[in-house]
C-alpha positions in Angstrom: -33.9 -5.3 -15.2 -34.6 -4.7 -11.6 -35.0 -1.1 -10.6 -32.4 0.2 -8.2 -33.5 2.4 -5.4 -31.5 5.6 -4.8 -29.4 5.3 -1.6 -30.2 8.3 0.6 -27.8 10.1 2.9 -28.0 9.1 6.6 -30.8 11.1 8.3 -32.1 11.7 11.7 -35.3 13.7 12.2 -35.2 14.6 8.5 -31.8 16.2 8.6 -28.3 15.0 7.5 -26.4 13.6 10.4 -23.4 15.7 11.4 -22.8 17.0 7.9 -21.5 20.4 6.9 -23.8 22.4 4.7 -21.5 22.0 1.7 -22.5 18.3 1.7 -26.0 19.2 0.6 -24.6 20.1 -2.8 -23.5 17.0 -4.7 -21.5 19.2 -7.1 -19.9 21.1 -4.2 -19.0 17.8 -2.6 -17.2 16.5 -5.6 -15.4 19.8 -6.1 -14.1 19.6 -2.6 -13.0 15.9 -2.8 -11.5 16.4 -6.2 -9.5 19.3 -5.0 -8.3 17.3 -2.0 -7.3 14.4 -4.4 -5.2 16.8 -6.5 -3.7 18.3 -3.3 -2.8 14.8 -2.2 -1.1 14.1 -5.5 0.8 17.4 -5.3 2.0 16.3 -1.8 3.2 12.9 -3.1 5.0 13.8 -6.3 7.9 16.0 -5.2 11.2 14.1 -5.2 9.5 10.9 -6.0 12.6 9.2 -7.3 15.1 10.4 -4.7 14.6 7.8 -2.0 16.7 4.7 -2.5 14.8 1.7 -3.7 13.7 -0.7 -1.0 14.3 -4.4 -1.7 10.6 -5.1 -2.2 10.3 -2.1 -4.6 13.3 -3.4 -6.6 11.8 -6.9 -6.9 8.5 -5.4 -8.0 10.4 -3.2 -10.5 12.1 -6.3 -11.9 8.8 -8.0 -12.4 7.4 -4.9 -14.2 10.4 -4.9 -16.4 9.8 -8.6 -17.4 6.2 -7.7 -18.3 7.4 -4.7 -20.4 9.7 -7.1 -22.2 6.8 -9.3 -23.3 6.8 -12.0 -20.6 3.6 -13.0 -18.8 3.1 -12.7 -15.1 4.1 -15.8 -13.1 2.7 -16.0 -9.5 5.2 -17.2 -6.9 3.3 -18.5 -3.8 6.4 -18.5 -1.7 7.4 -14.8 -1.5 5.5 -12.7 -4.1 2.0 -11.3 -4.4 -0.7 -11.0 -7.0 -0.5 -9.2 -10.4 -2.7 -6.1 -9.7 0.2 -3.8 -9.0 1.7 -4.6 -12.4 -1.7 -4.4 -14.1 -1.6 -0.6 -13.4 2.2 -0.1 -13.4 2.9 -1.6 -16.8 0.6 0.8 -18.9 1.8 3.8 -16.9 5.4 2.8 -17.5 4.7 2.4 -21.3 3.1 5.9 -21.4 6.3 7.2 -19.7 8.4 5.6 -22.5 9.9 2.6 -20.7 10.3 -0.6 -22.8 12.2 -2.9 -20.5 13.8 -3.2 -17.0 16.8 -1.0 -17.9 14.5 1.8 -19.0 12.6 2.0 -15.8 13.1 4.8 -13.2 12.1 5.1 -9.6 9.7 7.9 -10.5 7.9 5.9 -13.2 7.3 3.0 -10.8 6.2 5.1 -7.9 3.7 7.0 -9.9 1.3 4.1 -9.7 0.9 4.1 -5.9 1.0 7.9 -5.8 -1.9 8.2 -8.3 -4.0 5.4 -6.7 -3.3 6.7 -3.2 -4.6 10.1 -4.2 -7.6 8.6 -6.0 -8.6 6.9 -2.7 -9.8 10.4 -1.6 -12.3 10.3 -4.5 -13.6 7.0 -3.1 -14.0 8.8 0.3 -16.1 11.4 -1.6 -18.3 8.5 -2.8 -18.5 7.3 0.8 -20.4 10.4 2.0 -23.7 8.6 1.5 -22.6 5.9 3.9 -20.6 7.7 6.6 -21.6 11.4 6.2 -19.8 14.4 4.8 -17.9 15.4 7.9 -16.6 11.9 8.6 -15.3 11.5 5.0 -13.9 15.0 4.9 -11.9 14.4 8.0 -10.7 11.0 6.7 -9.7 12.7 3.4 -7.7 15.4 5.1 -5.9 12.8 7.2 -5.1 10.9 4.0 -3.7 14.0 2.4 -1.4 15.0 5.2 -0.5 12.0 7.5 2.8 10.2 7.3 1.6 6.7 6.8 -0.5 7.1 3.6 1.9 9.7 2.2 5.0 7.6 2.7 3.6 4.4 1.3 1.9 6.2 -1.6 5.5 6.9 -2.6 6.5 3.3 -2.3 6.2 0.8 -5.1 4.6 -2.0 -3.2 1.0 -3.4 -3.1 -0.3 -1.9 0.1 -1.7 1.4 -1.2 -3.6 -0.4 -3.9 -4.9 -2.9 -1.4 -6.3 -0.1 0.8 -8.0 1.6 -2.2 -9.6 -1.7 -3.3 -10.7 -2.4 0.3 -12.5 1.0 0.5 -14.1 0.3 -3.0 -15.4 -3.0 -1.8 -16.8 -1.5 1.4 -18.7 1.2 -0.6 -19.9 -1.1 -3.4 -20.6 -4.0 -1.1 -23.0 -1.8 0.9 -24.9 -0.9 -2.2 -25.0 -4.6 -3.2 -26.5 -5.4 0.2 -29.1 -2.8 -0.5 -30.1 -4.9 -3.6 -28.2 -2.7 -6.2 -27.1 -4.6 -9.3 -24.4 -2.0 -10.2 -23.2 -2.3 -6.6 -22.9 -6.0 -7.1 -20.8 -5.6 -10.2 -18.4 -3.2 -8.5 -18.3 -5.3 -5.4 -17.3 -8.4 -7.4 -14.6 -6.4 -9.2 -13.1 -4.9 -6.1 -13.2 -8.3 -4.3 -11.3 -9.8 -7.3 -8.8 -7.0 -7.2 -8.1 -7.6 -3.5 -7.5 -11.3 -4.2 -5.1 -10.3 -7.0 -3.2 -7.9 -4.8 -2.2 -9.7 -1.6 -2.9 -12.9 0.2 -4.0 -10.9 3.3 -7.4 -10.6 1.6 -8.5 -13.5 3.7 -8.2 -11.3 6.8 -10.3 -8.6 5.3 -13.0 -10.8 3.9 -13.4 -12.3 7.4 -13.6 -8.9 9.0 -16.0 -7.5 6.4 -18.1 -10.6 6.9 -18.4 -9.8 10.6 -19.3 -6.2 9.8 -21.9 -7.2 7.2 -23.5 -9.6 9.7 -23.7 -6.8 12.3 -25.3 -4.5 9.7 -28.0 -7.1 8.9 -28.7 -7.5 12.6 -28.9 -3.8 13.3 -30.8 -2.7 10.2 -33.0 -5.8 10.0 -32.7 -5.6 6.2 -33.4 -8.6 4.0 -30.7 -10.4 2.2 -30.2 -9.1 -1.4 -31.9 -11.0 -4.2 -30.4 -14.1 -5.7 -29.8 -12.2 -8.9 -27.7 -9.6 -7.1 -25.7 -12.2 -5.2 -25.2 -14.2 -8.5 -24.0 -11.1 -10.4 -21.5 -10.3 -7.6 -20.0 -13.8 -7.5 -20.0 -14.1 -11.3 -18.0 -10.9 -11.7 -15.7 -11.9 -8.8 -14.8 -15.3 -10.3 -14.5 -14.1 -13.9 -12.5 -11.0 -13.1 -10.4 -12.8 -10.5 -9.5 -15.7 -12.8 -8.7 -13.5 -15.8 -6.4 -11.2 -13.7 -4.7 -13.9 -11.8 -3.9 -16.0 -14.9 -2.7 -12.8 -16.6 -5.6 -13.0 -19.0 -5.3 -16.7 -19.6 -1.5 -16.8 -20.1 -0.7 -18.7 -16.9 -3.4 -21.0 -15.6 -0.9 -22.6 -13.2 -1.3 -19.5 -11.0 -4.7 -20.7 -9.8 -3.2 -23.8 -8.2 -0.3 -21.8 -6.9 -2.7 -19.6 -5.0 -3.9 -22.5 -3.0 -0.2 -23.4 -2.3 0.2 -19.9 -0.8 -2.1 -20.7 2.1 0.2 -22.9 4.1 3.1 -20.6 3.3 1.1 -17.6 4.5 0.3 -19.5 7.7 3.9 -20.3 8.4 5.1 -16.8 7.6 2.6 -15.4 10.0 4.7 -16.8 12.8 7.3 -14.1 12.1 10.2 -15.4 10.0 12.5 -12.7 11.6 9.8 -10.0 11.4 8.3 -10.7 14.8 6.9 -7.6 16.7 5.0 -7.4 20.0 1.2 -7.1 20.1 1.0 -3.3 20.6 3.3 -2.5 17.6 0.6 -1.1 15.4 -1.0 0.8 18.3 2.2 2.8 18.7 2.8 3.2 15.0 -0.7 4.6 14.5 -0.5 7.0 17.4 1.3 10.2 16.5 0.8 12.3 19.6 -1.8 9.8 20.8 -4.5 12.1 19.3 -6.1 9.7 16.9 -7.2 7.1 19.4 -9.4 9.5 21.4 -11.1 10.6 18.1 -11.6 6.9 17.2 -13.1 6.2 20.6 -15.5 9.1 20.0 -16.3 7.5 16.7 -17.2 4.2 18.4 -19.3 6.1 20.8 -21.1 7.8 17.9 -21.7 4.4 16.3 -23.2 3.1 19.5 -25.3 6.2 20.0 -26.8 5.7 16.5 -28.4 2.5 17.7 -30.3 4.4 20.4 -31.5 7.0 18.0 -32.6 4.4 15.4 -30.3 5.6 12.7 -29.4 2.7 10.4 -25.9 3.9 9.9 -22.7 2.1 9.1 -21.0 3.3 12.3 -21.3 0.0 14.2 -20.2 -2.3 11.3 -17.3 0.1 10.7 -16.3 -0.1 14.3 -16.5 -3.9 14.2 -14.4 -4.1 11.0 -11.8 -1.7 12.5 -11.4 -3.7 15.7 -11.3 -7.0 13.8 -8.4 -6.0 11.5 -6.6 -4.2 14.3 -6.7 -7.2 16.6 -6.0 -9.8 13.9 -3.0 -7.9 12.6 -1.8 -7.2 16.1 -2.1 -10.9 17.1 -0.1 -12.1 14.2 3.6 -12.1 15.1 4.7 -11.1 11.6 4.5 -7.3 11.4 5.8 -4.7 9.0 5.0 -1.0 9.1 3.2 -0.9 5.7 0.6 -3.4 6.9 -0.6 -0.7 9.3 -2.1 1.1 6.3 -4.9 -1.5 6.3 -5.8 -0.4 9.9 -5.3 3.3 9.1 -8.2 3.3 6.6 -11.1 2.4 8.9 -9.4 4.1 11.8 -9.5 7.4 9.9 -13.2 7.0 9.2 -13.9 6.3 12.9 -12.0 9.5 13.7 -14.2 11.3 11.2 -17.3 9.9 12.9 -15.9 11.1 16.2 -15.5 14.6 14.9 -18.9 14.4 13.3 -20.5 13.4 16.6 -18.7 16.2 18.5 -19.7 18.7 15.8 -23.4 17.7 16.1 -23.7 17.5 19.9 -21.8 20.6 20.9 -22.6 23.0 18.2 -24.5 25.4 20.5 -21.5 25.8 22.9 -18.8 26.4 20.4 -18.2 22.8 19.4 -17.7 23.7 15.8 -14.8 26.0 16.7 -13.2 23.5 19.0 -13.5 20.7 16.4 -11.9 22.9 13.7 -9.1 23.9 16.1 -8.4 20.2 17.0 -8.4 19.0 13.4 -6.3 22.0 12.3 -3.7 21.4 15.0 -3.7 17.7 14.2 -3.1 18.3 10.5 -0.3 20.7 11.2 1.4 18.2 13.5 0.9 15.3 11.0 2.1 17.5 8.2 5.3 18.3 10.1 5.8 14.6 10.8 5.2 13.8 7.1 7.8 16.3 6.0 10.4 14.6 8.2 9.5 10.9 7.6 8.6 11.0 3.9 10.8 13.8 2.5 13.6 14.8 4.8 14.8 11.4 6.1 12.8 8.8 4.2 15.6 6.1 4.4 17.0 7.0 7.9 17.3 3.8 10.1 15.6 5.8 12.9 12.5 6.4 10.7 9.8 3.9 11.9 8.4 3.7 8.4 11.8 2.9 6.7 11.8 -0.8 7.5 15.1 -2.6 6.6 15.5 0.1 4.1 18.3 0.5 1.5 20.6 3.2 2.8 21.6 6.3 0.8 25.2 5.2 0.5 24.3 2.5 -2.1 23.3 5.3 -4.5 27.1 5.9 -5.1 27.6 2.3 -6.4 26.3 2.5 -10.0 28.4 5.6 -10.7 31.5 4.1 -9.2 31.0 0.9 -11.3 30.7 3.0 -14.4 33.8 5.0 -13.4 35.8 1.8 -13.0 34.7 0.6 -16.4 35.7 3.9 -18.1 39.1 3.8 -16.3 39.9 0.4 -18.0 38.1 1.3 -21.2 35.5 -1.5 -20.7 32.4 -0.6 -22.7 30.4 -3.6 -21.3 32.2 -4.8 -18.2 31.5 -8.3 -17.0 30.2 -7.9 -13.4 29.8 -10.8 -11.0 27.7 -10.3 -7.9 28.2 -12.9 -5.1 25.8 -12.5 -2.2 23.1 -14.6 -0.5 20.6 -11.7 -0.7 21.7 -9.3 -3.5 18.6 -7.2 -3.7 18.3 -4.4 -4.6 21.6 -4.6 -6.5 19.8 -6.0 -9.7 17.9 -2.6 -9.8 21.0 -0.5 -9.4 23.0 -2.5 -11.9 20.2 -2.7 -14.5 21.9 -0.4 -16.9 24.9 -2.8 -17.3 24.0 -5.6 -19.8 26.6 -8.2 -18.5 25.8 -8.9 -14.8 25.6 -12.3 -13.2 24.5 -13.3 -9.7 25.8 -16.2 -7.6 25.3 -17.5 -4.1 28.3 -17.7 -1.7 30.3 -20.8 -2.3 29.5 -20.8 -6.0 32.3 -20.1 -8.6 31.4 -16.9 -10.5 34.3 -17.5 -12.9 36.4 -14.6 -14.2 34.9 -11.1 -14.2 36.1 -7.6 -14.7 34.3 -6.3 -11.6 33.2 -8.3 -8.5 30.6 -7.2 -6.0 30.3 -9.4 -2.9 29.0 -9.6 0.6 31.5 -9.7 3.3 31.0 -13.4 3.8 31.3 -14.3 0.1 34.6 -12.4 -0.3 36.3 -14.9 2.1 35.8 -17.7 -0.4 37.1 -15.7 -3.4 40.6 -14.8 -2.3 42.3 -16.1 -5.4 40.1 -14.0 -7.7 40.2 -10.9 -5.6 43.9 -10.9 -5.1 45.5 -7.6 -6.0 42.2 -5.8 -6.0 41.5 -3.0 -3.5 38.0 -3.3 -1.8 35.6 -0.4 -1.7 32.8 -0.6 0.8 29.2 0.5 0.3 26.2 0.4 2.7 23.4 -1.8 1.6 21.0 -1.8 4.5 21.5 -0.8 8.2 24.5 -2.8 9.4 24.8 -4.6 6.0 27.5 -3.8 3.5 28.6 -4.9 0.0 32.1 -4.8 -1.3 33.1 -3.5 -4.7 36.3 -5.1 -6.2 37.4 -2.9 -9.1 39.6 -4.3 -11.9 43.2 -5.1 -11.0 45.5 -2.2 -11.2 47.7 -4.1 -13.7 44.8 -4.8 -16.1 45.2 -3.4 -19.6 
């Protein structure tokens, strides 16, 4: 087997570049980043099940419930994503004791992104050899405290996993480029996980390709051996196919993945989610403090070229700008997509602090850098408390996008109360609405629930739940019932029609 060369830390004149002294101890480094990962998990866990389930979370929960019940994963190229979220969520739910959709809880589902979001900090610890201790420490602190990573690490959707796998690919891909066989194995695995997470992997593969090309130009390194490239692609294809077909149970998923490309292109035009070009700039700019730090990081990356340091600063800057501009240029925008920009932006901020720390050490630069980062963490922590814990479903919350409102939490208890009033042990419930989600989640404890589109005849039922539009076509069935209104999403209601007063 080919011997793998150890990958040294970045050095200039024989000294670590911009790194704190603690970084000289490998054990000390892992103690610090492990402690930060545990702190991140402690931040993410409180009240994990209190926020209402967003529609996307409810759909992902339903798919997880199907898998728990023994069904295989079926990829839907029109409006679903890959299986990696469920690959981690299913065993965790089983450990928690869930056996089907009705058993699941919000907390059990959200544990998956909470744990993986916290584990991302351990990957940042592994990134010290690429970006330096100070840069990774700053990025880790921002991941612990900032609203965007905290909020979506408590959200049962794919984005937190996608960001973790992206960072894993960056780290292992760099090692593979340095002719490391183990790096090639991990790079192939992380690339496969990205494909199995979201279709936006095409954006990141393109941006990472640009960054890799820049690295070869700057470093003048040779291409990795054919053996290393072959191992990376072999792992990528084998792992990717196994995961996407749910371990060979659904081979049709491979063809469906190609069908997703035209749909992804059409959806990029907006489909009702159009936002202006600067949307992500404003979303990523709490107090407009991060952008100056990121600009300092770009300056540090450029300065490294003049000093002859073969660092990852310039490729990182290229990757950051590429994903920022591509996501900004696409009309379709949702706030959780900003997490993909947040990752490299935080590393650039870390490089900016690192450069400041190094260049102005003799005139109190260390003290100034600590004060700036400390003030930024306090400000971000306060924003996190408001956005992720105090008002996570408030329509004014920029991270709560088309979110289920708190009022819907009253609905399951009211349905159960109606059933008890009429002595209905298993009430027959008919839901008539064009977009009923997340009602399937909130009605999962009731075994006899059916769903119909407006205009369809749901037949006779004990309890009806309708949209305002659907109720107009069901006057005969809803006669003598008194409507009760519940908020579903901002400016969207559903109507509960309890059993008739005269029913036995």
